[in-house]
N, C-alpha and C positions, 0 to 999 in steps of 0.2 A: 894590713894596708898601712900606708904612710899617712897617718891622720893629719899631721902638721902640714904636709904638702896639700892634702885634699882641702883642708879648711882654708889655707892661704889662697888656693886657686878659686875656690867657690866665693870667698870674700871679695877677691878682686873682680870676679864676674858680677856680683851684686853691686859693688861700688860703681862700676862702669855703668850699669843699668840705671842706678839711682841718679847718677850725674846727668844721664840723658833724659830721664823722666822729670827731673826737677832742675832745670838749668837756672843759672843766675840771671837776674833781670836788672834792667835800668828803669828809671821812671818812678812813679808813685809807690809801687810795691817794693822798692829796693830794700828798705830797712827790714820789713817783716820776712822777706825771702832770705836775706842775709842771716837773720836769726834762725830761720828754719834750716839753712845750710850749716850754720855753726854747730847745731846740735846733731843733725843727721850725719855729718861727716866728722864727728868727734872721736872716731876710732873704735867704734863698737865691734863686738865679735861677730855680728850678723847671724846670731844663732837661729832666730826664727826663720829668716829667709833660707838659710842653709838647710834647716830641717824640712822646709817646704820642697826644696829642690831634691833632697835626698829621698823623700817619700815618693816623689814623682819618678825618680830613678828606680826605686824599689819595685814598682809595678811594671817596669820595663819600658818606660817612656823616656823621651829626650828631656832632661831636666831643664833645659833652656826654655821649654814651652811654659814653664811655671814662673819664669822671671817676673812678669808684671804682678802676679799675685804675691810673690815673695817680696817684692819691693813695696807693695801696698802694706803688707804686714810690718815691715820695718818702719815705715812712716808712722803707722799707728803706735808701734812700740815706742818710738822716739817721742811722739807727742805725749805719751803717758809719763815718760821720764821727766820731760820738761815741767809738766804739771805737778808730778810727785815732789819735785825739788822746791816748789814754791813755798814761801813762808807760811801760807795758810795750810800747807800739807806737811811735808817732812822738813822743810826749811834747811836744805842742804846747800853748802857752798861749793862743793866739788862734785864733779861727775866725769868719770873716765880721765881723771888727772887734770882736768881743766875747770875753770870757773863755770858754775852752772849758768844756764841761759839767762836767768833773771839777774845774776851777778854781772855777767858780761854786757848785757843790754839794760833792761829794767823789767820790773814785774809786768807791766802792761804789755810790753813787746813779747815777753815770754809767753804770756797767756795767748796772745794772738798767733805766735809762731806755732804753739801746740794746736790751736784751732785750725790753723792753715794746713798742717801736716795731716791731721785727721780727715779734713775735707778733701785734700788732694788725693789721699789714698783711695777714696771711693770714686773720685773723678777718674783716676787712672784705671780702675777696674771697669768703668763704663767705656773708657776710650778704647780699650783693647777688645771690646765685644766682637768685632769682625773676625778675630782669631777663633772664636767659638761658633762660627757659622755652622748650623746644623746641630750644635750642642748648647744652644742657648740655655736650656734648663740646667745644665751643669754650672754655667757661669752664675745664674741666679742662685743656685744652691750655695755656691762659694760666697757670694756677696751676703746672703742671709746668715751663713755660718760665721763669717768674720764680724758682721754687724752685731750678732748675738754675743760673740766672744768678747767684743770690745765694749759693749754697752752695760746696762744695769743688770743683765742676767750673767754677766761675766766680769770683766776687768773693773769697770766703774762701780758695780755693785760690791765687788770684793774689796775695793779701796775704801768704800763707805763702811763696810763691816770692820775692816782693819782699824780705821780711825775710832769707831765706836768701842772697839775692844781694848784700846789703850788704857792701861791702869786697872783693868778688870781681870779677875780670874775666869778663864773660859775652859771648856772641856776640849779634849783632843778632837772630838767630832766637830765642834764648832770651829776650831783652828783649821781643820782640813777643809771645811766648807769655805772659809775665807780664802784659802790659798788655791783651792780648785778654781775659784772664780777670779781672784786678783791676778794670779800668775799662770795657773794651769790652763785656763780657758784659751788664751791666745796661743800658747805653745801647742795645745791640742789642735787648734784650728790650723796652725801652720802645717802640721803633719797631715791632717785630714784633707785640707785644701790641695796640697801637693798631690795626694793620692787621687783626688777627684780630677785634677787637670790631667793626670796620667792615664785616666780611664779605668781606675780600679773597679773590680767587681765588689759585690756586697761583702763577701767573706774577707777579701783583702782590706776593704774599708773598715770593717769591724776590728780586725787585728791591728791595723795601724792606728786607729783611734784609741784603742786600749793602750798601745805603746805610748802615744802622746799624753794620755791622762797620767800614766805612771811617771813618765819623764817629767811632767810638770810638777808633780809632788816632790820628786827627787831634787829637781832644780831648786825648789823653795827650801827644802831641808838643808841642802848644801849652802844656799845663800845665807840662811840663818846661822849656820856654823861659821861661815866666813866672817860674819859681823862680830862673832865672838873671838875667833882665832886668827883672822886675816891681818895682813899688813897693809897700811895705806898705800905704800909705794907699788904694791902688786895689784891692789884692788882698784886704784884710781879714785877712791872715795874714802871718807873717814869711817873707820870701824867703830864699833861700840855704840852706834846710834840707836839700835833697838832697845838696849837696856836703858839708855838715857831717856827715851820716850816711853818706857815701860810698855813696850809692845809685846803682844803675845807671839811667842816663837816656839819652834820645836825643841831647841836646847833648853829653854826655860821650863817647858812643860815636861820633857822626858829626861833631860840631862844630855850632855853632848855625846857621850858614847852610845847611849841607847838610840839617839836620833841618827847617828852615823850608821849603826847596824840596821836600822829600819830602812834607811836610804839604800843600803847595799841589797837588802832583801827585795825591795821594790824594783830595783834595776835588774836584778836577776830574773824576776818575773817578766818584766818588760821585754828583755832580750829573748827570753825563751819563747815569747809569743811571736817572734819574727822567724821562727824555724822554717816556715813554708816558703819564705822569700829567697832562700839560698844566698848566694854571694851578692846579689843585687842589694840586699839590705845591710851589707857590712858597714857602710858609712854610718848608718843609724846605730848599729851596735857599738861601733868605735866611739861615736859621740856620747853615747850613754855611759860607757865605761869611763871616758874622760871626765864626765860630770862629777864622778865620785872623788876625783883627785884634783880638781881645778883649784887654782889659787886666786882667781879673779872673776 
């Protein structure tokens, strides 16, 4: 398949939906919504929403049915980036080649913009409830899944563990726990929620969840490698920050080549698990292979 064309088409679809779900406003909320827009439309790859759509497609459903869920996931992801970049967290100046939200606006506005995106994500999921008439239990399962993946059992908890691990020697098992929570949980939720929207049976749901979990780990390994080997112009952010902050990473623990080999092995396993889906899962396979060679 033509992955570049597929990603471009899906990205445009998500961007149009996001613009409709979060319109610009005038009046008292203008500044915070502008900050939300600034970060939400800063040129992201839209990986999480695209995974959601692709999983819906893999079980034979119309991927556009998953658009509200996909957009909610992107809002949550963007909120997490805004907060990660804050001086109290990673203190980054660049994100996607532009000044981070707190640099473009100010710290207080960035905090509120992140809060606004997180809240708006769940408001959006509630707004589209009529689409799930007769399938309300599915929507509730999706909301619970995303809430768990975004909260202390997932992304927030993983970020806390990541901060606590700075400057300490930790085991590979501890590192995997951090990144299954911090990065992997929301990526897995993207795949699983798309499958749920598409009406996946339990066998399909198990297979796609396993793919999402392995994909999440591979994403983090390649992200760690990019921080060591990547170029700022390609990445849109400053490399070398993990070492500067003495963060626990896969290259630091295993060495770059061993980390790269482990990523390849994990992705082979993830792709093998999609055999029963046939051609419908080719987008997921192609995205997985791309993950191993990405430069940003």
